[in-house]
C-alpha positions in Angstrom: -54.0 135.7 139.5 -51.2 137.5 138.9 -50.8 137.7 142.8 -51.6 133.7 143.5 -49.0 133.3 140.7 -46.1 134.9 142.1 -47.2 133.6 145.5 -46.8 130.5 144.3 -43.7 131.0 142.7 -41.8 132.0 145.6 -42.8 129.6 147.7 -41.6 127.0 145.6 -38.4 128.6 145.1 -38.3 129.5 148.8 -38.7 125.4 149.9 -36.0 125.0 146.9 -33.4 127.0 148.6 -33.7 124.8 152.7 -31.1 122.8 151.9 -29.0 125.6 151.3 -29.9 127.5 154.4 -29.9 124.1 156.1 -26.1 124.0 155.2 -25.3 126.6 157.4 -26.8 125.9 160.6 -25.1 123.9 162.9 -26.9 121.7 164.4 -28.2 117.8 163.3 -31.1 116.9 160.8 -33.7 116.8 164.1 -32.2 119.5 165.2 -32.8 121.5 162.3 -36.4 120.2 161.8 -37.4 120.5 165.6 -36.8 124.9 164.9 -37.6 124.6 161.1 -41.4 123.5 163.1 -41.2 125.2 166.1 -40.6 128.5 164.2 -42.3 127.9 161.4 -45.9 126.4 164.2 -45.5 130.1 165.9 -45.5 132.3 162.3 -48.9 130.2 160.6 -50.4 130.3 164.2 -49.9 134.0 164.6 -51.3 134.5 160.9 -54.1 131.8 161.1 -55.3 133.8 164.5 -55.2 137.5 162.7 -56.9 135.7 159.6 -59.5 135.3 162.1 -61.0 131.7 160.9 -62.7 129.6 162.3 -61.5 127.0 163.8 -62.9 123.6 161.9 -60.6 121.0 162.1 -62.1 118.7 165.5 -65.8 118.0 163.9 -64.7 115.5 161.6 -62.1 112.9 163.6 -61.6 110.7 161.1 -60.5 113.5 158.7 -58.2 115.3 161.7 -56.7 111.4 162.3 -55.4 111.6 159.1 -53.9 114.8 159.8 -52.2 113.7 162.0 -50.4 111.0 160.6 -49.8 113.2 157.9 -48.3 116.1 160.5 -46.3 113.2 161.8 -45.1 111.8 158.3 -43.8 115.5 157.6 -41.7 115.2 160.4 -40.3 112.3 159.9 -39.6 112.9 156.2 -37.8 116.4 156.8 -35.9 114.6 159.5 -34.8 111.9 156.8 -34.1 115.0 154.2 -32.0 117.3 156.1 -29.9 114.2 157.1 -29.6 113.2 153.4 -28.6 117.1 152.7 -25.7 116.5 155.0 -24.4 113.1 154.4 -24.7 113.0 150.3 -25.7 116.7 148.9 -28.7 119.2 148.5 -29.1 117.6 144.6 -28.9 114.2 144.7 -31.2 114.1 148.0 -33.5 116.6 146.7 -34.1 113.2 143.5 -34.4 111.0 146.0 -37.0 112.8 148.0 -39.0 113.8 144.7 -39.7 109.9 144.0 -42.1 110.7 146.8 -45.0 111.7 144.6 -43.9 109.2 142.0 -45.0 106.8 144.2 -48.0 108.2 145.5 -49.0 108.1 141.6 -48.4 104.2 141.4 -50.4 103.5 145.1 -53.2 105.9 143.7 -55.3 103.1 142.4 -55.3 101.1 145.2 -56.1 103.6 147.6 -58.0 106.2 145.8 -59.5 104.0 143.1 -58.0 105.8 140.0 -56.9 104.2 137.2 -53.5 102.5 136.2 -52.5 104.5 133.1 -49.3 104.6 130.2 -48.9 107.6 131.4 -48.1 106.6 135.3 -46.6 103.3 134.3 -43.7 105.0 131.7 -43.9 107.9 135.0 -42.4 105.5 137.3 -39.9 103.4 134.4 -38.4 106.6 133.8 -38.0 107.7 137.3 -36.6 104.3 138.1 -34.7 104.5 135.5 -33.3 108.1 136.6 -32.1 106.2 140.0 -30.5 104.0 138.3 -28.4 107.0 136.3 -28.0 109.1 139.6 -26.9 106.2 141.9 -25.5 103.5 139.0 -21.9 103.5 140.4 -23.0 102.4 143.9 -26.5 100.2 142.6 -23.7 97.9 140.4 -21.1 97.7 143.4 -24.1 97.1 145.6 -22.9 100.3 148.3 -26.0 102.3 148.9 -25.1 105.5 151.1 -26.4 105.9 154.4 -27.6 109.3 152.3 -29.3 107.5 150.1 -31.2 105.6 152.0 -32.5 108.8 154.6 -32.8 110.1 150.9 -34.8 107.4 149.7 -36.9 106.6 153.6 -38.2 110.6 153.0 -40.3 109.9 150.0 -42.0 107.4 151.7 -42.8 109.4 154.2 -43.6 112.1 151.8 -46.1 109.9 149.8 -47.5 108.7 153.2 -48.3 113.0 154.1 -49.5 113.4 150.8 -51.6 110.2 150.9 -53.2 111.1 154.7 -53.7 114.9 153.9 -55.9 114.1 150.6 -58.1 111.6 153.0 -58.8 114.9 154.9 -60.6 116.2 152.7 -62.5 118.3 155.3 -59.8 120.5 156.3 -58.1 123.3 154.0 -56.0 126.0 153.7 -54.3 128.1 156.2 -56.1 125.1 159.5 -54.7 122.8 157.5 -51.0 123.7 156.7 -51.0 125.3 160.4 -52.4 121.9 161.9 -50.1 119.9 159.8 -47.0 122.0 161.0 -47.9 121.6 164.6 -48.1 118.1 165.0 -44.9 118.0 163.0 -43.2 120.0 165.6 -44.6 117.8 168.6 -43.4 114.9 166.5 -40.5 116.3 166.2 -40.0 117.0 169.5 -41.3 113.6 171.4 -38.2 112.1 168.9 -35.8 114.6 170.3 -36.7 114.1 174.1 -36.4 110.6 174.0 -33.1 110.6 172.4 -31.0 113.4 173.5 -33.9 115.2 176.1 -34.4 119.0 175.1 -31.1 120.5 175.8 -30.4 121.1 172.1 -27.4 123.8 172.0 -28.3 126.5 169.5 -24.6 128.0 168.6 -24.9 131.5 167.4 -23.4 131.3 164.0 -26.7 129.3 163.0 -28.4 131.9 164.6 -29.6 134.0 162.0 -30.1 130.4 159.0 -32.6 128.6 161.5 -34.8 132.3 161.6 -34.5 132.0 158.1 -35.1 128.0 157.8 -37.9 129.2 160.0 -40.0 132.2 159.6 -39.3 132.5 155.8 -38.6 129.2 153.8 -41.6 127.2 156.3 -43.5 130.1 157.8 -43.5 132.5 154.7 -43.8 129.9 152.5 -46.3 127.3 153.5 -48.5 130.8 154.2 -47.5 131.7 150.6 -48.3 127.7 149.1 -51.4 127.2 150.7 -53.0 130.6 150.1 -52.3 130.7 146.8 -53.1 127.6 145.1 -56.5 127.3 146.1 -56.8 130.5 143.5 -54.5 128.7 140.7 -55.8 126.8 137.6 -55.3 122.6 138.6 -52.6 122.5 136.0 -50.6 125.5 136.9 -50.2 124.3 139.8 -49.0 120.9 138.9 -46.6 122.2 135.4 -45.3 125.5 138.4 -44.7 122.6 142.1 -41.2 121.2 139.8 -39.6 124.9 139.7 -39.0 123.5 143.6 -36.3 120.5 143.3 -35.4 122.5 139.8 -34.5 125.3 142.0 -32.9 123.1 144.3 -30.6 121.3 141.9 -29.3 124.4 140.2 -29.1 126.9 143.9 -26.7 123.7 144.8 -24.7 124.5 142.3 -24.4 128.1 142.4 -24.0 128.2 146.1 -23.1 125.0 146.9 -20.5 124.0 144.6 -22.4 120.7 144.0 -21.7 118.9 140.3 -23.4 116.0 138.6 -22.1 114.4 135.9 -23.5 114.0 132.6 -25.4 110.7 133.6 -26.5 111.9 136.5 -28.0 115.0 135.1 -29.5 112.8 132.2 -31.0 110.9 135.6 -32.2 114.2 137.0 -34.2 114.8 133.5 -35.7 111.4 134.1 -36.7 111.2 137.8 -38.7 114.7 137.3 -39.8 114.4 133.7 -41.1 111.0 135.2 -42.6 113.1 138.5 -44.1 115.7 136.0 -45.8 113.1 132.6 -47.4 110.9 135.1 -48.9 113.9 137.1 -50.0 115.7 134.6 -51.8 113.4 132.3 -53.5 112.4 135.2 -54.3 116.5 135.5 -55.0 116.7 132.0 -57.7 114.1 131.9 -59.1 115.3 134.6 -59.8 119.1 133.8 -61.1 117.0 130.1 -63.5 115.3 132.2 -64.8 118.2 134.5 -64.8 120.8 130.8 -67.4 117.5 129.7 -69.5 116.8 132.6 -70.0 121.3 132.1 -70.9 120.9 128.3 -73.0 118.2 128.8 -74.7 120.8 131.9 -75.8 123.1 129.7 -76.7 120.8 126.9 -79.4 119.7 129.1 -80.5 123.4 130.0 
């Protein structure tokens, strides 16, 4: 259990440093994602091969189709996110991106037939207020930057990714992560081929950070993430999950010198707090139902 916690926290911190590492890569957003998904895919394929797990994704075609959609959405989400990093910085991009979990939370009553609770509604309102605090001046002037639009598009694609992945129920763990990352790479590769062909010039100074982003942040990060969450309590996964955006904000402040105003800090608290509140309330409710069911089954014995 302790090893699983360490691997999960390490994965979240690696994901939180993505924007920092990407800032040292002299490529555009889709080229960065191309190399990130290529290197990460190769790494996970090797890990999957040596772990000697069986391949089963092809057995359920419907679930595989959902996984394909999820992988495509992940590739698009990363392109939007890394473009937002370059235009408006890591901190504000991260806050826009983390509206994604709230979009999933709001859509879940329609898609997954989950009940709309007051906690979800309050969480959604808090996130909206937080976005206004973070980008209030732009909203009031009617000037929403293209970087913010890219961040919001990344959040929308994140929601599509999560919802589709949840529907691919029979494909789990490392197999899920490997398939999704490979599909994401193919999606980005096709996009690049139409946009500029496969002529990607990787400058010498970008080689080391792109290898770090691909091997460590993506390959090792995904391996740590998917090999640990199955061994951790659901509530712990939900609570610790917010280390990723929090660490991204801290890293951007300490390493890139990005600063948020007091109003924007309040907005950050509302966005992350609102998303966490709705998610944790749902998780706690699920655990209570499972606990009551367990007690009932014991009583029936």
